[in-house]
Biotite code that builds the C-alpha atoms (Angstrom):
import biotite.structure as struc

atoms = struc.array([
    struc.Atom([-21.251, -25.614, 1.760], chain_id="A", res_id=1, res_name="MET", atom_name="CA", element="C"),
    struc.Atom([-23.869, -23.000, 1.328], chain_id="A", res_id=2, res_name="LYS", atom_name="CA", element="C"),
    struc.Atom([-23.760, -21.499, -2.712], chain_id="A", res_id=3, res_name="GLU", atom_name="CA", element="C"),
    struc.Atom([-23.157, -17.602, -3.125], chain_id="A", res_id=4, res_name="LYS", atom_name="CA", element="C"),
    struc.Atom([-25.428, -15.922, -5.179], chain_id="A", res_id=5, res_name="TYR", atom_name="CA", element="C"),
    struc.Atom([-23.380, -12.498, -4.971], chain_id="A", res_id=6, res_name="TYR", atom_name="CA", element="C"),
    struc.Atom([-19.906, -11.479, -6.498], chain_id="A", res_id=7, res_name="THR", atom_name="CA", element="C"),
    struc.Atom([-16.551, -10.396, -4.471], chain_id="A", res_id=8, res_name="GLU", atom_name="CA", element="C"),
    struc.Atom([-17.177, -6.920, -5.862], chain_id="A", res_id=9, res_name="GLN", atom_name="CA", element="C"),
    struc.Atom([-21.025, -7.123, -4.784], chain_id="A", res_id=10, res_name="GLN", atom_name="CA", element="C"),
    struc.Atom([-19.588, -8.346, -1.528], chain_id="A", res_id=11, res_name="GLU", atom_name="CA", element="C"),
    struc.Atom([-17.410, -5.184, -1.418], chain_id="A", res_id=12, res_name="LYS", atom_name="CA", element="C"),
    struc.Atom([-19.445, -2.913, -2.357], chain_id="A", res_id=13, res_name="LEU", atom_name="CA", element="C"),
    struc.Atom([-21.789, -3.751, 0.546], chain_id="A", res_id=14, res_name="ALA", atom_name="CA", element="C"),
    struc.Atom([-19.078, -3.348, 3.351], chain_id="A", res_id=15, res_name="ARG", atom_name="CA", element="C"),
    struc.Atom([-18.260, -0.101, 1.476], chain_id="A", res_id=16, res_name="TYR", atom_name="CA", element="C"),
    struc.Atom([-21.848, 0.945, 1.737], chain_id="A", res_id=17, res_name="GLY", atom_name="CA", element="C"),
    struc.Atom([-22.272, -0.016, 5.400], chain_id="A", res_id=18, res_name="LYS", atom_name="CA", element="C"),
    struc.Atom([-19.296, 1.997, 6.418], chain_id="A", res_id=19, res_name="ALA", atom_name="CA", element="C"),
    struc.Atom([-20.794, 4.982, 4.572], chain_id="A", res_id=20, res_name="LEU", atom_name="CA", element="C"),
    struc.Atom([-24.294, 4.522, 6.014], chain_id="A", res_id=21, res_name="SER", atom_name="CA", element="C"),
    struc.Atom([-24.005, 6.870, 9.043], chain_id="A", res_id=22, res_name="HIS", atom_name="CA", element="C"),
    struc.Atom([-23.891, 10.584, 9.229], chain_id="A", res_id=23, res_name="PRO", atom_name="CA", element="C"),
    struc.Atom([-21.047, 10.630, 11.642], chain_id="A", res_id=24, res_name="VAL", atom_name="CA", element="C"),
    struc.Atom([-18.765, 8.298, 9.329], chain_id="A", res_id=25, res_name="ARG", atom_name="CA", element="C"),
    struc.Atom([-19.225, 10.773, 5.930], chain_id="A", res_id=26, res_name="ILE", atom_name="CA", element="C"),
    struc.Atom([-18.144, 13.575, 8.606], chain_id="A", res_id=27, res_name="PHE", atom_name="CA", element="C"),
    struc.Atom([-15.526, 11.675, 9.339], chain_id="A", res_id=28, res_name="VAL", atom_name="CA", element="C"),
    struc.Atom([-14.604, 10.426, 5.622], chain_id="A", res_id=29, res_name="LEU", atom_name="CA", element="C"),
    struc.Atom([-15.112, 14.128, 4.443], chain_id="A", res_id=30, res_name="ASP", atom_name="CA", element="C"),
    struc.Atom([-12.811, 15.786, 7.701], chain_id="A", res_id=31, res_name="TYR", atom_name="CA", element="C"),
    struc.Atom([-10.028, 13.256, 6.491], chain_id="A", res_id=32, res_name="LEU", atom_name="CA", element="C"),
    struc.Atom([-10.364, 13.723, 2.627], chain_id="A", res_id=33, res_name="ALA", atom_name="CA", element="C"),
    struc.Atom([-10.277, 17.502, 3.546], chain_id="A", res_id=34, res_name="ASN", atom_name="CA", element="C"),
    struc.Atom([-7.176, 16.755, 5.217], chain_id="A", res_id=35, res_name="ASN", atom_name="CA", element="C"),
    struc.Atom([-4.943, 14.517, 2.688], chain_id="A", res_id=36, res_name="LEU", atom_name="CA", element="C"),
    struc.Atom([-1.912, 16.067, 3.402], chain_id="A", res_id=37, res_name="HIS", atom_name="CA", element="C"),
    struc.Atom([-1.424, 14.880, 6.921], chain_id="A", res_id=38, res_name="ARG", atom_name="CA", element="C"),
    struc.Atom([-3.592, 11.842, 9.362], chain_id="A", res_id=39, res_name="CYS", atom_name="CA", element="C"),
    struc.Atom([-5.678, 13.632, 11.698], chain_id="A", res_id=40, res_name="CYS", atom_name="CA", element="C"),
    struc.Atom([-5.891, 12.344, 15.450], chain_id="A", res_id=41, res_name="TYR", atom_name="CA", element="C"),
    struc.Atom([-9.216, 11.046, 16.894], chain_id="A", res_id=42, res_name="SER", atom_name="CA", element="C"),
    struc.Atom([-9.170, 13.878, 19.316], chain_id="A", res_id=43, res_name="GLY", atom_name="CA", element="C"),
    struc.Atom([-9.435, 16.793, 16.663], chain_id="A", res_id=44, res_name="ASP", atom_name="CA", element="C"),
    struc.Atom([-12.288, 14.856, 15.372], chain_id="A", res_id=45, res_name="MET", atom_name="CA", element="C"),
    struc.Atom([-13.813, 14.298, 18.666], chain_id="A", res_id=46, res_name="ALA", atom_name="CA", element="C"),
    struc.Atom([-13.790, 18.550, 19.169], chain_id="A", res_id=47, res_name="GLU", atom_name="CA", element="C"),
    struc.Atom([-15.748, 18.755, 16.035], chain_id="A", res_id=48, res_name="GLU", atom_name="CA", element="C"),
    struc.Atom([-18.347, 16.464, 16.564], chain_id="A", res_id=49, res_name="LEU", atom_name="CA", element="C"),
    struc.Atom([-21.013, 16.798, 19.622], chain_id="A", res_id=50, res_name="PRO", atom_name="CA", element="C"),
    struc.Atom([-20.747, 13.116, 20.471], chain_id="A", res_id=51, res_name="ILE", atom_name="CA", element="C"),
    struc.Atom([-18.842, 11.179, 22.966], chain_id="A", res_id=52, res_name="ALA", atom_name="CA", element="C"),
    struc.Atom([-15.147, 10.305, 21.818], chain_id="A", res_id=53, res_name="ARG", atom_name="CA", element="C"),
    struc.Atom([-16.610, 6.683, 22.685], chain_id="A", res_id=54, res_name="SER", atom_name="CA", element="C"),
    struc.Atom([-18.898, 6.685, 19.997], chain_id="A", res_id=55, res_name="THR", atom_name="CA", element="C"),
    struc.Atom([-16.536, 8.598, 17.386], chain_id="A", res_id=56, res_name="LEU", atom_name="CA", element="C"),
    struc.Atom([-14.073, 5.257, 17.963], chain_id="A", res_id=57, res_name="SER", atom_name="CA", element="C"),
    struc.Atom([-16.616, 2.936, 17.472], chain_id="A", res_id=58, res_name="GLU", atom_name="CA", element="C"),
    struc.Atom([-17.584, 5.197, 14.135], chain_id="A", res_id=59, res_name="HIS", atom_name="CA", element="C"),
    struc.Atom([-13.592, 4.704, 13.525], chain_id="A", res_id=60, res_name="LEU", atom_name="CA", element="C"),
    struc.Atom([-13.382, 1.199, 13.968], chain_id="A", res_id=61, res_name="LYS", atom_name="CA", element="C"),
    struc.Atom([-16.349, 0.389, 11.307], chain_id="A", res_id=62, res_name="GLU", atom_name="CA", element="C"),
    struc.Atom([-14.459, 2.800, 9.100], chain_id="A", res_id=63, res_name="LEU", atom_name="CA", element="C"),
    struc.Atom([-11.409, 1.358, 9.615], chain_id="A", res_id=64, res_name="LYS", atom_name="CA", element="C"),
    struc.Atom([-12.721, -2.383, 9.654], chain_id="A", res_id=65, res_name="ASN", atom_name="CA", element="C"),
    struc.Atom([-14.452, -1.756, 6.170], chain_id="A", res_id=66, res_name="ALA", atom_name="CA", element="C"),
    struc.Atom([-10.978, -0.333, 4.612], chain_id="A", res_id=67, res_name="GLY", atom_name="CA", element="C"),
    struc.Atom([-11.725, 3.107, 4.034], chain_id="A", res_id=68, res_name="LEU", atom_name="CA", element="C"),
    struc.Atom([-8.991, 4.201, 6.658], chain_id="A", res_id=69, res_name="ILE", atom_name="CA", element="C"),
    struc.Atom([-5.951, 2.916, 8.424], chain_id="A", res_id=70, res_name="GLN", atom_name="CA", element="C"),
    struc.Atom([-4.861, 4.312, 12.006], chain_id="A", res_id=71, res_name="GLY", atom_name="CA", element="C"),
    struc.Atom([-1.561, 4.315, 13.488], chain_id="A", res_id=72, res_name="GLU", atom_name="CA", element="C"),
    struc.Atom([-1.402, 4.184, 17.612], chain_id="A", res_id=73, res_name="ILE", atom_name="CA", element="C"),
    struc.Atom([1.023, 6.166, 19.162], chain_id="A", res_id=74, res_name="ASN", atom_name="CA", element="C"),
    struc.Atom([0.297, 6.328, 22.621], chain_id="A", res_id=75, res_name="PRO", atom_name="CA", element="C"),
    struc.Atom([-1.706, 8.292, 24.314], chain_id="A", res_id=76, res_name="PRO", atom_name="CA", element="C"),
    struc.Atom([-2.457, 9.349, 20.404], chain_id="A", res_id=77, res_name="TYR", atom_name="CA", element="C"),
    struc.Atom([-4.439, 7.356, 17.715], chain_id="A", res_id=78, res_name="ILE", atom_name="CA", element="C"),
    struc.Atom([-4.282, 9.006, 13.923], chain_id="A", res_id=79, res_name="LYS", atom_name="CA", element="C"),
    struc.Atom([-6.283, 8.440, 11.158], chain_id="A", res_id=80, res_name="TYR", atom_name="CA", element="C"),
    struc.Atom([-5.803, 8.648, 7.288], chain_id="A", res_id=81, res_name="CYS", atom_name="CA", element="C"),
    struc.Atom([-7.977, 7.478, 4.528], chain_id="A", res_id=82, res_name="ILE", atom_name="CA", element="C"),
    struc.Atom([-6.758, 4.602, 3.209], chain_id="A", res_id=83, res_name="ASN", atom_name="CA", element="C"),
    struc.Atom([-6.198, 5.675, -0.761], chain_id="A", res_id=84, res_name="ARG", atom_name="CA", element="C"),
    struc.Atom([-6.120, 2.237, -2.602], chain_id="A", res_id=85, res_name="GLU", atom_name="CA", element="C"),
    struc.Atom([-9.265, 1.208, -0.876], chain_id="A", res_id=86, res_name="SER", atom_name="CA", element="C"),
    struc.Atom([-10.924, 4.782, -1.709], chain_id="A", res_id=87, res_name="TRP", atom_name="CA", element="C"),
    struc.Atom([-10.201, 4.798, -4.989], chain_id="A", res_id=88, res_name="GLU", atom_name="CA", element="C"),
    struc.Atom([-11.733, 1.298, -5.064], chain_id="A", res_id=89, res_name="GLU", atom_name="CA", element="C"),
    struc.Atom([-14.688, 2.389, -3.534], chain_id="A", res_id=90, res_name="ALA", atom_name="CA", element="C"),
    struc.Atom([-15.294, 5.164, -5.822], chain_id="A", res_id=91, res_name="LYS", atom_name="CA", element="C"),
    struc.Atom([-14.592, 2.659, -8.903], chain_id="A", res_id=92, res_name="GLN", atom_name="CA", element="C"),
    struc.Atom([-17.105, 0.215, -7.451], chain_id="A", res_id=93, res_name="LEU", atom_name="CA", element="C"),
    struc.Atom([-19.473, 2.902, -6.793], chain_id="A", res_id=94, res_name="LEU", atom_name="CA", element="C"),
    struc.Atom([-19.617, 4.768, -9.909], chain_id="A", res_id=95, res_name="ALA", atom_name="CA", element="C"),
    struc.Atom([-20.106, 1.390, -11.593], chain_id="A", res_id=96, res_name="GLU", atom_name="CA", element="C"),
    struc.Atom([-22.524, 0.394, -10.286], chain_id="A", res_id=97, res_name="PHE", atom_name="CA", element="C"),
    struc.Atom([-24.576, 3.839, -10.407], chain_id="A", res_id=98, res_name="PHE", atom_name="CA", element="C"),
    struc.Atom([-23.859, 4.073, -14.434], chain_id="A", res_id=99, res_name="LYS", atom_name="CA", element="C"),
    struc.Atom([-26.664, 0.977, -14.689], chain_id="A", res_id=100, res_name="ARG", atom_name="CA", element="C"),
])
């Protein structure tokens, strides 16, 4: 078995960092964070961005895999919102990291 040289917090920080590594994902998080009072449909975001819906779907998938957003499928619509628990954890981990 291969020995790990990094902590669970470092793994989480890397996962969040990867999710934050594209401007479209930052746009999506900003869009959702500015609409905390409601969940948003992917179609609404697609109208705001000059990218294909399939490309937006891939970015939403990355954010969801990282745990920063959560989605609910309600055919034919998919609505998304910030995963508040992971959002707070990411803020804390990033703040602690940048204090060094």
